[in-house]
N, C-alpha and C positions, 0 to 999 in steps of 0.2 A: 939394876933398878932403872938407871937412866935410859938404857936401851928399850925396856918395856914402856916407859913413859913416851919415848919418841915414837914407838910403834903405835900406841893408841892415839897420839896426837896426829900422826900421818893418816891413820884410819879415819879419824874424825874429819880431817881436812878433805880426804877423798870422798867421804860420804856428803860433805857439804857441797863439793864440786858436783857430785852426781845429782843432788837435789837441785842445784842451780841449772844444771844442763837440762834436767827434766822439766823444770819451770820455764826455761827458755824455749824448749820444744813446744810446750803448751801454748805459750804466747804466739810463737810462730804459726802454729796450727790455727789459732783464732784469727790471725791475719789472713790465712788462706780463705778463698771463697768457699762457701758451702753449697752442696748440691743435694737436692731431693730426688730419689730414684724409686721406681717401681719396676717389677719384672717377675721372672720366674727363676728359682734356684735349680741346681742340678737334679734335685730329687723331685722336682715338679711342683714344689710348694710356692705360693705367691710370696713375694718380698716387698717391703715398703720401708725405706729408711733414708738416712742422710749421711753424707761423707764430705770431708774436707780435702781439697786437692788444689794444686797450683792452677788448674784450668779444666775445661770441659773434657778434653781428650785424656788428660792425666786421670781424671775421675773415672772415665770409661775404662781405661786400662786397669786401674786398681780393682774395679768391680768385675771386669772380665777375668782377672787373675783369681777371683774367688769362685769363679764358675757360674756367675750370674748371667742370665739372658735378659737384657734391659728392654722394657716396653716404653719407658719414659724417663728422661733425666732433665731437670731444670735447675738453674742457679737460684739460690735463696737470696732473699732481701737482707742485706747487712748481716746481722747476727741472728735474725729471726728464723723461725722454723717453717715459714710459709714461703712457697715458691714465688718468684717474680710474676710469671705468667704461665699458666698451665698450657703446655703445648697441646695436650688432649683437647682442651676447650678451644684453643685456637684452630684446631684442625676441623672443627665443626662450624659451619656457617651459623653465626649468631647475630641477628640484627640485619636491618635493611642495608646499612652502609657496607657491611661485609659481603653481602650478596652482590652489591654493585661492583665491588672490587674484584671478586674472584669468579662471578657467575659466567662471564664471557670467555674466560681462559680455559679452553678445553682442547684436547687432542683426540683425533680419531684412533681407534685401535691400531690401525696400520702405521699412523704417525708415531704413536707411543713405542711400538716395536722398533721402528727405525731409529728413533731417539735413543732407546736402550742399547741397541746394537752399536751405534756410533759412540755412545758414551763409554761402553765397555772397551772398545778399541782404543779410544783416546787415553783411558786410564792405563791399559796394558802398555801403551806406548811410553808411559812415564810422565804424562801430564797430571798435575794435581787436579783434584775434583773441581775446584773453583775455576781454574783456567779452562778445563774441558768444557764446563757449562757455558763459559763466555764464548768459546770457539763455536759451539753449537748455536748459541744466540745469534751470532753474527752471520750464520748461514741461512737464518730463517727471516720471515717477514710476518707482520700482523700479529695475531694473538699468540702464535707459537713463540715468536721472538720475545713477546712480553712475559709469557710464562717462564721461559728459560731465564730471562733476566731477573724475575722475581725469585726464582730458585737460587740463582747465583748470589743475589743480595742477602737472602736468608742465610745461606752457608757462610758468606763473608761476615755476617754479624754474629756468628758463633753457634747457630743452630746446626743440629745434625741434619744430614741430607734427608733421612727418613721423616724427620719432623717437618722439613720444608715441603716434602711431597704430600704429607698428610693434610695440608691446607687445600688440596685439590682432589677431594675424594671422587669426583665425577670422572676425573681423568686417570687417577692412580688408585686402583681398587685395593682392598685389604691384603690380598695375596701379594701384590707388588710391594706395598710398604713393609710387610712383615719380612719379605726376602731381603730387601735393602737393609733393614734393621739388623738382620742376621749377618749380612755381609760386613756391616760396620762393626758389629760385636766380634766377629771372627777375623777381621783384617783381610777379608777376601771379597771386597766390593766388586772388583772386576769380574770374578768368577760368578758371583750371584747375578750380576747384570747380564752376563752372557747366557746363563740358564734362563733368565727371565725373557730374553729375546727369543731363545729357542721355544720356550713355553708359549709366548705370544704367536709365534709363527705356526706352531702346531695347532693351536686353538683356531687361528684364522683359516688354516687349511681345512680343518674339519667343518667349520661353519660354511666355508665356500662350497665344499662338496655337497652339503645338505641343501644349500640355496640353489645351486645349479640343477641338482636332481629334482627339486620341487618346482622348478621354473615352468616346465612344460605343463604339468597338471594345473598350475595356477593360471597359465595363459588360456588353457582349454576351458577352465571353469569361468573365467572372465568373459571370453567371447561368447560361450553358451549363455551365460546370464544376460549379456547385452542383447543377444538375439531374442531370448524369451521376453525380456522387457519390451523390445520393439514390437513383438507380436501382440503382447498384452495391451500396449498403448495404441497401436495403429491398425492392426489386422482385425482383432476381435470386435471393436466398435463397428466396423464395416459389416461384419457378419450379423451383429445384433440388429443393425438397421434392415438388413436383408430379411431376417426372420420376421421383423415387425411388419414390413411391406407385404410379405407373403402370408401373413397371419398364420404362422406356423402352429399356434396354440401352445399346449403345454410341451415344454422342451424336456429332453431326457435329463436325469440327474447329473451326469458328467458335464453336460453343456451348461446347465445352470450354475454349477460350481465354478466353471471356467469363467463365465460372464461375471459372477460375483467377485472373483479374484481381480479381474480386469477393472471393475468399477472401483474397487479399493485402491488400486494402483493409480488410476487416472483421476479419481475424484477425492480420495482421502489419503494421498501419499504422505501427508504430514503424520498420520497415525502410524504408518510403517516406520517412518524416521524416529518418532517418539519411542515406539516399542524397541527399536534397535538400540537407541541411546540408554533406555532403561535397563535393557539386558546387559549392556556393556558395563554400566555403573554397578549393577548388581553383582556381576562377575568380579569386578575390581574389589568391591567391598567383601565379598565372600573369600577372595584370594588373600585378604589381609587378616581375616579371622583365622586363628590356628586350627580350630576344629574343622571348619568347612574347607580350608586349604588342604588339610590332610586328606579329606575325602575326595576333593577334586584331583589332587596329585595321584592319589591311589587309583582313581578311575582312569587317569591317563595312562598308567602303566598297564591297565587291563584292556585297553582299547584293541580291538581286533586289528591285525596287520601293523598298526602304528605303535602299540604298546611295547613290543620287543625292541623296536628300533630306538624308542625313547630311553628305555632301560639301558641298552648298550651305549648310547651316547652319554648318559649320566655316569656309567661305570668308567668309560674312557676318561671323562673329565675328572672324576674323583681320583682315579689312579694316577693320572698325569700330574694333577695339582699336588696331591700328597707326596709323590716321589720328588717333585721339584722342591717343595718346602723342606723335606727331610734332608735332601742332598745339600741344600743351602745352609744347613745348620740350625734351622728353626726347631725348637724342642717338640717332641711328638705330641704332647698335650696341646700346645698352642696350635700346631699344625692341624690337629683334628678339629679344633674350634673354628679355624679359618676356613677349612674345607666345608665344614658344616654350614657356615654362614654364606658360602658362595655357591653351593651345589644347585640350589634352585628347585629342590623337591623336598617337601615336608616329610614324606615317608622315609627317604634315605637320610634326611637330616636327623630324624629321631633315632634311627639306627646308629648314626655316627655319635650322637650324644650318649647313647647307652655304651658304646665302645669307649668313648672318652672317660666316662665315669668309672668304668671297671679297670681301665689302664691306670687311672690315678690311684686306684686302690692297690696297685702292684702287679696286675695281670699283664700278659702279653697283649698283642693286638689280634692275632688270628682267632683265638678262642672266643672272645667277645663278639668278633665279627660273625662267627659261625652262629652264635646264639641269637644275634640280632634278627636273623631270618630275612634280611633284605639284600644281602650280598650273594651273588652267584658262587657256586662252589669253587670255580676256577680262581676267583679273587682270594678267597680265604685260604685255599691250598697254596697258592703262590706266595702269599704273605707268610704263611707258616714255614715254608722253605726258606724265605728270606730271613726270618727270625733265627732259624737254625744255622744259617750260613753267615749271618751278620750283614746281609745286603738287602734289606727291605726295600730301599729306594730303587735298587736295580730291578728287583722283581716287579715292583709296581710299574716301572717303566715298561717292562715287557708285557705286563697285563694291559697297559694303555695302548701299546702298539698292536696287540692282538685284537682289542676291541675296536680300535680305529679301523683296522682291516675289515672286521666284521661289519662295522657301520657302513663302510664303503660298499661292501657286497650287498647288504641289506637295502641300502638306498637304491642301488642299481636294480635290484630285484623289485623293489617297491615301485620304482618309476615305470619299469616294464609291465608291472601288474596293474598299475593305476590307469595306464593308457586304454586297454580294452574295457575296463570297468567304467571309466568315464564315457567312453563311446557308447556302451550299452545303456548307461543311465540317461545320457542325452537323447538317445534313440527312443527310450521309453517315454520321456517327457514330450518330445516332438510328436511321437505317435499318439499319445493321449490327447494332445491339442488338436491334431488333424481329425482323429476319430470323433472327438467331442463336437467339432465344428461341422463335420459332414453328416453326422447321424440325423439331425433334423432335416437336412436337404434330401438325404436318401429316403426318409419317411415321407416327405412331401412328394418326391418324384414317384414313389410307389403308390401313394394315394391318388395322384393325378392319373397315372396309368391304369389304376383299378377303376377309377370313375369313368375313364374314357372307354374302357373294355365293356 
């Protein structure tokens, strides 16, 4: 009987100890700072909640352990459920003072790529992120040094590196921030920075090839336009005076049209400038309205000669960006949204939205891409192979390589094709001007010779 009593007494004491330990843990948890987080779970669903942890990095580690991909995490005020300052709001310029603070701190794409490459090398070498940012700051001058200093101060104050970058959306685009965020969540920031540098270099290489190929046609058009303007301003008025002095009478229709255009340029040039400005503003407004932008982008893809090159360029960018995001650990649903917002063509963007919605419902990628009717068969077939082998990112990289080669060949062919087309076009214009000016003179000469006979 005594043994039974001792057993129950021990049991009750043990239970009391467990209750006390549990209440102590609760108290200790309350002492820990709270963090509000948003992001995407492993199944693709949006998440929004709070967690207690010893610090920011501890909270990130705990959430990463649950398989969450974070888009935002902020410390809570005291014990309240409201964040101190929303980093999402801080990332967007709000107010005059904020524009003054951040407006002048920009990097050119080439500078951003160099910064990314150097930062990746420093982190791989073993330097902490804060120290690496300060090393890069000390190497720069002017606005670049100020920008790196601001990034270092934000990181030192407890912000994530991606949150610090988000304050400068004109320098660091959505793709860049998403990949850095993925690197932070996966503990592979150096690898993500290295991929970002490679991505920036490939983008710059493609743009450089397009610009160099288009340089000759642009120069030809500029020189031809300058020559035609000179003829309209200086030569045609002389011929008009000759016609008046010789009393040429009724001029042929081409000559009258040429003289009319010359008068507009010489006497009412302001109307031409106003018309150009109105057209530019109208195009800008139509490009912001989704329905008209869709029609404009659709027309761009169907332009003779240029349309196929534009489509290939978009597909190269789509494949490279999506491959880079997936290989960096960004969830497929968020990757599709980022690519959609950065692709720059409403027709392709709508197709990506359709793919995103069907992937969210549990489908693969290749079948929705095929149904979207905006992706070439090579893209959908390569993605299908990637899904079967578990290497979608590698297949997309191969697609990007193939399309970049095609763009190179298309641009080279386009440049060689434009040269004779421009020469013929300029010949036709100059020929029209010459014929229009000399038709009245020939008629007068024939009239004089006929009267003399």
